[in-house]
C-alpha positions in Angstrom: 107.6 -24.8 -62.1 110.1 -23.9 -59.4 113.7 -24.5 -60.1 116.0 -25.7 -57.4 119.8 -25.7 -57.5 120.9 -28.9 -55.9 124.0 -31.1 -56.1 123.4 -34.2 -58.3 123.7 -37.5 -56.5 125.6 -39.6 -59.0 124.8 -42.8 -57.1 121.0 -42.6 -56.5 120.8 -46.3 -55.7 123.0 -46.0 -52.6 121.4 -46.1 -49.2 120.7 -42.7 -47.8 120.1 -41.8 -44.2 117.0 -39.7 -43.3 113.4 -40.4 -42.6 112.6 -44.1 -42.3 109.4 -43.9 -44.5 111.3 -42.7 -47.6 112.5 -45.1 -50.3 115.0 -43.7 -52.8 114.8 -45.6 -56.1 118.1 -46.3 -58.0 119.7 -49.2 -59.8 119.0 -52.0 -57.4 116.6 -54.8 -58.5 112.9 -54.0 -58.3 112.2 -56.6 -55.6 114.6 -54.8 -53.2 112.5 -51.7 -53.3 109.2 -53.6 -53.0 110.6 -55.4 -50.0 111.6 -52.1 -48.5 108.1 -50.6 -48.9 106.5 -53.8 -47.5 108.8 -53.6 -44.4 107.9 -50.0 -43.8 104.2 -50.8 -43.8 104.3 -54.1 -41.9 107.2 -54.1 -39.5 107.7 -50.4 -38.9 103.9 -49.8 -38.9 104.3 -46.6 -41.0 101.0 -44.9 -42.0 102.6 -43.7 -45.3 105.7 -44.3 -47.4 107.2 -42.0 -50.0 108.9 -43.4 -53.1 111.4 -40.9 -54.5 112.9 -41.1 -57.9 114.8 -39.1 -60.5 115.3 -39.3 -64.3 115.4 -42.8 -65.8 114.3 -44.4 -62.5 110.8 -42.7 -62.5 109.2 -45.6 -64.4 110.7 -48.0 -61.9 109.2 -46.0 -59.1 105.7 -46.3 -60.7 106.2 -50.1 -61.0 107.3 -50.3 -57.3 104.2 -48.4 -56.2 101.8 -50.5 -58.2 103.3 -53.9 -57.3 103.5 -52.9 -53.6 99.9 -51.7 -53.7 98.7 -54.9 -55.2 100.8 -57.1 -52.8 99.6 -55.3 -49.7 95.9 -55.5 -50.4 95.3 -56.7 -46.8 96.6 -53.3 -45.5 94.4 -51.3 -48.0 97.3 -49.3 -49.4 96.4 -46.5 -51.9 98.3 -43.8 -53.7 97.8 -40.7 -51.6 99.8 -38.1 -53.6 102.1 -37.8 -56.6 104.5 -34.9 -57.0 106.4 -34.1 -60.1 109.2 -31.6 -60.4 112.5 -30.9 -62.1 115.8 -30.1 -60.5 118.5 -27.9 -62.2 122.2 -28.3 -61.6 125.3 -26.9 -63.2 128.0 -29.1 -64.7 131.3 -27.9 -66.0 129.9 -27.6 -69.5 126.2 -26.8 -69.1 123.1 -26.5 -67.0 121.0 -29.7 -66.9 117.5 -30.4 -65.7 116.4 -33.7 -64.2 112.8 -34.8 -63.7 111.8 -36.0 -60.2 108.8 -37.8 -58.9 107.6 -38.5 -55.4 104.8 -41.1 -54.9 103.2 -41.2 -51.5 101.5 -44.5 -50.6 99.2 -44.5 -47.5 97.1 -46.8 -45.5 93.4 -46.0 -45.9 
């Protein structure tokens, strides 16, 4: 497993700028993320959406992917890819690892 040195985002639920087809999972309610995935597929006409999560939010990302997949049956959404990894970062006291997961949903 490759280790990466990155700065820890202490507020993963905040909105981040970047690619439109990426949803960063944080502490907001589940329905907000499901709505975001739905908007990407329906309004923005994206062919795929990536749900990115870290640490304790990984289980929420799985829930988002499954609920969105079931709610968007008319678009035939499927899980295209799942990537798991860990990121290392240094705090003042110690080195810490955080698990990450990227779930890619795509139209079939």
